[in-house]
C-alpha positions, 0 to 999 in steps of 0.5 A: 187309091188316091183321088183328088189330093186325098190318099185312101189306105186299105190295110188288112188288119185280121191277126188270124190271117197272118202268116197266111199262104200265097193263095191266102194272100191272093184272096186277100188281094182281091177283096181289098182291090174289090173294095177300092173298085166299090169305093169309086163307083158309089163316090162316082154315083153318090156325087152324081146323086148330090149335084142338083142341076141347073134344070132342077125346079129346084135349083131354079126356085133357089136361084129366084128366091134369092133374086126376089130376098136379096134386094137393096133397102135404105132404111128400116123396110117398114117406114120405107114400105110407107114411103113408097105407098105414100111416094106411088099414091102422090104420083098418082095423084099427080099433086101435092096432097093437102091431107093424108090418110093411113090405115095400117094393120098393128105390125106396121105400127109395132115397127115404124113408131120407133125408129128413125126414118133416113134421109129425114134429119133424124125424123121418127116415126109413121107420119116423117115416112109418109111425109118423105115420100110425099116430098122427096120419093121416087117411086120407081126406086122401090125400097130405095124410094128415098135415097136420094134427098137434099137438104132443101127437100129435108126443111120441106118435109119438116115444113109439111108435117106441120102444115098437113094433117096426115091420120092415123088409123089402125086396121086390120083385113086378114093381112099381117102386112097391111098399108093403104096411103089415101092422099087428098087434094081438094076434090081428087083422091089417090089411094094404095095398098100393100099387102104380104110383103114390102113391095106387094102394091095390089090395089091402085085407085084414083077418083074411085077408079081402080087402076091396078088391082092383084086379088091377094086371095088368090093363092095361084096368083101368089104362087106365079108372082114369086118363087115356091118356097115350099120347096126349100128345105134343109137338105136340099139348101146344103145339096144346093150351096155345094153344088150352085154355079156361082155365075148365077148367084156371084153378083147378089152375094156379092153386093150383100157383102160389100153393102151389109159390110159397109154399114156395119163398118159405119156403125162402129165408127160413127155414133149411132143409138147405143152404140152396142157394136162399139160397146161389145168389141171395146168391152170383150176384145178383137177375137171372131167371135166377139167381132162377128156378133160386133159388126152385125150389132153395129149394123143395126146401130147404124140403120135403126139410128138414121144411117144413110147407106143402104143395105140387102135385105133378107125375108124383108129385113134389113137387120136379118140380112145383115145378120145373115152375112155379116157375121159370116164376113168376119168368120171368113176373114178370119179362116182365110176362107176365099170368095168361093167358099164364104159365097156358098156359105152365104147361101146357106145362111140366107136360104136357111132364114128364108126356110124359117121366115116362110112359115113365121111371116114377113112380120110377126111377134117373133124376133126376125134376127133369131131366124137370121142367126140361125141360118148365119150359125149353119154358114158358119159351120160351113166355113169351119169345115164341118158338115150337113149334120152339124149345120142342122143341129146348129139351127136347132140348138140356137133356136132353142135357146134363143127363140124366145126373144119377141119383137116389140118393134124396130129401134136401137134395141134391135142392136142388142138383140142381133148380137144375143142371136149372133153369140148364141148361133156361134156358139152352138156350132158344133155344139151337137153330139153329131158335130166334129166334136170339139164343143161350142166353147172352143170355137174361138180356138178353132178359130185360130186354129183353122187359120194357122198358114198352109206351111203349118197345116196338118197333112192329108191323113190316111183312112184305114178300113179292114177288110172285106169292107163292103159299101152295099149300105151307106146305113151300114156304114154309119152304124159301124162308124158310130159304135166306134166312136165316130158319131163326132165326124163327119158322116156322109149322106150317099158315099164314104168319100164324103167321110174321106174327105172330111177325115183328109181335107187338108184345107184346114187343120184338125188333130192328126187321127186316124179313124178305123172302121170295123166290120164284120163277125168279130166286130165286138171283140175286135175294137180300135184303140179310141182317138186321141187328141195329142 
C-alpha cells in the first residue's frame, strides 16, 4: 500500500501458516487486502476529523486571537501603556498640562519602576513614561506611541520632568492592570483610564463630562470585544496548526519573525544591560540549544535597556513575544525546516503561551517568560518532527521545573529568566515517556542529525503489520503498540496513518527501525524482537 511517498508493507508472519494450501493462501490474501482497504478508509475518515475547517468557530477564534495578540510594541509594554494613556489625555486636554496625577495598580508600579523607556535618553520609571507620552506621543499609534522621537523632544522630555509635578498614587479598584492618568491645565482637566490589557481605554473624561466609557464588569461586552479564549485547548491548537490555511496568518507570523529576530541580533551586537545573551554565546558555544536561549535573552537585553526597535508581543508582553518566537527561528534554521513548518510551529508556540496566560492574567506575580518558554518547547517539538503527546508532555515538564520563577518587575534580569525558561523547555522536548525516546539530553545531537543533507537522510521505512489486523478501534491499536514497546513512537490520535507517517517519513532522519505490531490470541507468546539502534 503506497500513499504520499509512504510505503506500508503488510506481511503475514504467522509460522503456523507456512506451507499452507491454495485455499488458505487465498483466504490470507483476502484478509490482507481487507486490511489495506480498512487502513485507507480510516485514514481518509481520520483526516476529515482532524482538519479544522475555516468556517469552524474555533478556527475563526484562533485566527482572531493571533491578530489581537501579535501586535507591535516599542519598549516594555507597561511603561508604553502609561505613555499611551498620557498621550491620549494630552490629546483630549488640547494643551500641555501643568500637572499630572497617576493612579496605578501595584502590578503597574512593579513592572515600570526599573525599566528604561525607549527614545527618552535612557530615562527610567513611570514619570519618564508619562512625560514621553505627553511631549512626544502619538496616541493613534497605540503601543508604538513613542516610536518617533527627535533629539529636540528628548531634551524637552527631560525639561518637562524637572518643571512639572507628576504625582503617583497606588490604587486598587479590582483590576490587576489599571492605569488612570489625569492631566490638568488651570481649571481644565482630562482623564483617561486603561484597564485589563494594554490598549483597552475604558474611560475618557474631560471637565466632568464622560466622552467615552466601556463598562468593565460587563462580561458580555468583554466577550464581544475580543475573541473567545475559552475555546483554546492543546488538542485543538495542535490540529489548527497542522491544518490552518497559512494565508490567514502568514503576514502576522512573518512580521513576528522579522521584528523579533532583528532585536535579538541587536542585543548580541550592542551593549545592553548585563549582556546575558552575549555572555551565554561566548561561554557555552554556538550550538543550536545554546543559540536559542542566547538570542532570546539578547532580545530581552536590548528591549529592557532602551533599544528603540519594536517587537511583536504575545499576551501583552514583548519579552513573551520574543521567547515564543526567537528560539523557534534558531531551531528552524538548524533543521532547515522551511517557512511553512516554522509558521506552523509558531502558531503552536504563540497559542500555547496565550492559552496558559488566559488563566493567569496579563499581569501577575508569575513570570510570563515561563509560560512563553513552555510554548516555545511545544513549537520545537513540532519542528523536530515529534507528535502531540510529546508536545503536551514537554509543556508539563517545563512548567513543573521552572514555574516557581516570580516576576519582580521588568528590568535587565528578565533576560536571565528567559534564558532559564528556554533552556528547560528545549531540554524537556522529548523527555517524557511518550516522546520519541531519545531523551532530553540528546536534543543537540538530534538537531545536528536533523540537519543532515537530503542525500544522507534515511529513506522511508516499511511498517510491518501481522495479519489479521483490524482497525476497529484506535484504542486497541494504542494498546497493542504500547504492549510491544512502541510507547516511544508518535502514536496516532485517530488513525493508523499518523503512526505510519511518523515512522516512515523521510523528511528528517530517524534511526532505521521497523515497528512490528502484533494482535490476536497469541500476542503474549509472539513478542517481536526489541527495536535496536545502530
